[in-house]
C-alpha positions as CSV (number, residue, x, y, z in Angstrom):
1,M,158.7,15.1,-55.1
2,K,157.7,11.5,-54.4
3,L,157.6,9.3,-51.3
4,S,158.3,5.6,-51.5
5,T,159.5,2.5,-49.7
6,L,162.2,0.1,-50.8
7,C,162.7,-3.3,-49.0
8,Y,165.3,-6.0,-49.2
9,I,163.8,-9.2,-47.8
10,E,166.6,-11.5,-46.5
11,K,166.6,-15.3,-46.3
12,D,169.4,-17.8,-46.1
13,G,172.1,-15.3,-47.2
14,K,170.0,-14.1,-50.1
15,Y,168.0,-11.0,-50.9
16,L,164.7,-11.1,-52.8
17,M,165.4,-9.0,-55.9
18,L,163.0,-7.7,-58.5
19,H,164.3,-7.5,-62.1
20,R,162.2,-4.7,-63.6
21,T,161.4,-5.8,-67.1
22,V,157.7,-5.0,-67.6
23,K,156.7,-1.4,-67.3
24,K,157.2,1.0,-70.2
25,N,158.9,4.4,-69.5
26,D,160.3,3.0,-66.2
27,V,163.3,4.7,-64.7
28,N,164.2,1.3,-63.3
29,K,163.8,-0.6,-66.6
30,D,166.1,-3.6,-66.7
31,K,167.5,-2.8,-63.3
32,W,167.5,-5.1,-60.3
33,I,166.0,-3.5,-57.2
34,G,164.2,-4.4,-54.0
35,V,160.4,-4.4,-53.6
36,G,158.4,-1.4,-52.7
37,G,156.6,1.5,-54.2
38,H,154.9,4.9,-53.8
39,F,152.9,6.0,-50.8
40,E,149.2,6.2,-51.0
41,E,147.3,9.1,-49.4
42,K,147.8,9.3,-45.6
43,E,150.0,6.2,-45.5
44,S,152.9,5.9,-43.0
45,P,156.2,4.4,-44.3
46,E,155.3,1.2,-42.6
47,E,151.8,1.0,-44.0
48,C,153.3,1.6,-47.5
49,L,156.0,-1.0,-46.9
50,L,153.6,-3.7,-45.8
51,R,151.1,-3.0,-48.6
52,E,153.7,-2.9,-51.4
53,V,155.5,-6.0,-50.2
54,K,152.2,-7.9,-50.1
55,E,151.2,-6.6,-53.6
56,E,154.5,-7.4,-55.2
57,T,155.4,-10.7,-53.5
58,G,152.4,-12.2,-51.8
59,Y,154.3,-12.1,-48.5
60,T,153.2,-10.5,-45.3
61,L,156.2,-9.2,-43.4
62,T,156.5,-10.2,-39.7
63,S,159.9,-8.6,-38.9
64,W,161.4,-5.6,-40.6
65,H,163.9,-2.8,-39.8
66,Y,163.9,0.8,-41.0
67,R,167.5,1.3,-42.1
68,G,167.6,4.7,-43.6
69,I,166.3,7.4,-45.9
70,V,167.6,7.7,-49.5
71,T,167.1,10.9,-51.4
72,F,167.2,9.8,-55.0
73,V,167.6,12.7,-57.6
74,Y,167.5,11.9,-61.3
75,G,168.0,14.7,-63.8
76,K,166.2,17.9,-63.2
77,D,162.7,16.6,-62.6
78,V,162.8,13.5,-60.4
79,V,163.3,13.8,-56.6
80,E,162.2,10.8,-54.5
81,Y,162.5,10.1,-50.8
82,M,162.8,6.4,-50.3
83,S,162.4,4.8,-46.8
84,L,164.8,1.9,-47.0
85,Y,164.0,-1.3,-45.1
86,T,165.4,-4.8,-44.6
87,A,163.1,-7.6,-43.6
88,D,164.0,-11.0,-42.1
89,G,160.6,-12.4,-41.3
90,F,157.6,-13.1,-43.5
91,V,154.7,-15.5,-44.1
92,G,152.6,-16.4,-47.1
93,E,153.0,-17.9,-50.5
94,P,154.9,-16.1,-53.2
95,T,153.0,-14.6,-56.1
96,A,154.1,-13.4,-59.5
97,C,154.9,-9.7,-59.7
98,D,153.4,-7.6,-62.5
99,E,156.5,-5.3,-62.6
100,G,159.1,-8.0,-63.4
101,V,160.7,-11.2,-62.1
102,L,161.4,-11.9,-58.5
103,E,164.5,-13.9,-57.7
104,W,166.4,-14.9,-54.5
105,V,170.0,-13.7,-55.1
106,E,173.0,-14.6,-53.0
107,K,174.2,-11.5,-51.3
108,S,177.7,-12.1,-52.7
109,R,176.3,-11.9,-56.3
110,I,174.4,-8.6,-55.8
111,G,177.3,-6.5,-57.2
112,S,177.2,-8.5,-60.5
113,L,173.6,-7.5,-61.2
114,N,172.5,-4.5,-63.3
115,L,172.0,-2.1,-60.3
116,W,171.9,1.6,-59.8
117,E,175.5,2.5,-58.9
118,G,174.2,4.1,-55.7
119,D,172.5,0.9,-54.6
120,L,176.0,-0.6,-54.1
121,V,176.6,2.3,-51.6
122,F,173.6,1.4,-49.5
123,F,174.2,-2.3,-49.8
124,R,177.7,-1.7,-48.3
125,L,176.0,0.4,-45.5
126,L,173.6,-2.5,-44.8
127,E,176.4,-5.0,-44.8
128,K,178.3,-2.9,-42.2
129,N,175.1,-2.7,-40.1
130,Q,175.3,1.1,-40.3
131,P,172.9,2.8,-37.8
132,F,170.0,4.7,-39.4
133,F,171.4,6.8,-42.2
134,S,170.5,9.5,-44.7
135,L,172.0,8.9,-48.1
136,K,171.7,11.3,-51.1
137,L,172.3,9.9,-54.6
138,V,172.3,12.3,-57.6
139,Y,172.2,11.0,-61.1
140,D,172.2,12.6,-64.5
141,T,169.7,11.3,-67.2
142,D,172.4,8.9,-68.6
143,D,172.1,7.0,-65.2
144,V,175.6,8.2,-64.2
145,L,176.0,8.8,-60.4
146,K,177.3,12.3,-60.0
147,Y,177.1,12.9,-56.2
148,V,176.8,10.9,-53.0
149,A,176.4,12.2,-49.5
150,L,176.1,10.2,-46.3
151,D,174.5,11.9,-43.3
152,G,175.0,15.3,-45.0
153,Q,178.7,14.8,-45.8
154,E,179.8,14.4,-49.4
155,I,181.6,11.1,-50.3
156,R,183.9,11.3,-53.3
157,K,184.3,8.4,-55.6
158,G,187.4,6.3,-54.7
159,E,187.7,7.8,-51.3
160,G,186.9,5.1,-48.7
161,E,185.1,1.8,-49.2
162,L,181.6,3.0,-49.9
163,W,181.9,4.4,-53.4
């Protein structure tokens, strides 16, 4: 089991996205994701968030919102609990990221990127300003999303506007 943060920084109708192109044996290889990473010993979610954003972008967050918890299950061996944040305030100068390329992407274009299918579910929840949520996403090792649950209730593909 792993603990991590994931943050979507917003500015001018865009999200700062990270195109993961660098690391070898990366479950996120070639995907577009937010910024964040794994907790260090004794860190709170907010401490991890602030450290990871600073390390990956050069920015210091000044305004952020804890939006939900995402349980990410991949195959038989990977279970990760991601604290999901959005941020709308930051200071500092951007720096290059050693995990890929950072790019400001129009929110309307997010769906055209190479994303995890489940990311589209939480982007829809963010867009709707859903109150704090718990989202479970289960994938097989071919990156196929097999199961989605929102606040403990299964969502079936094609039923409703989320998936």
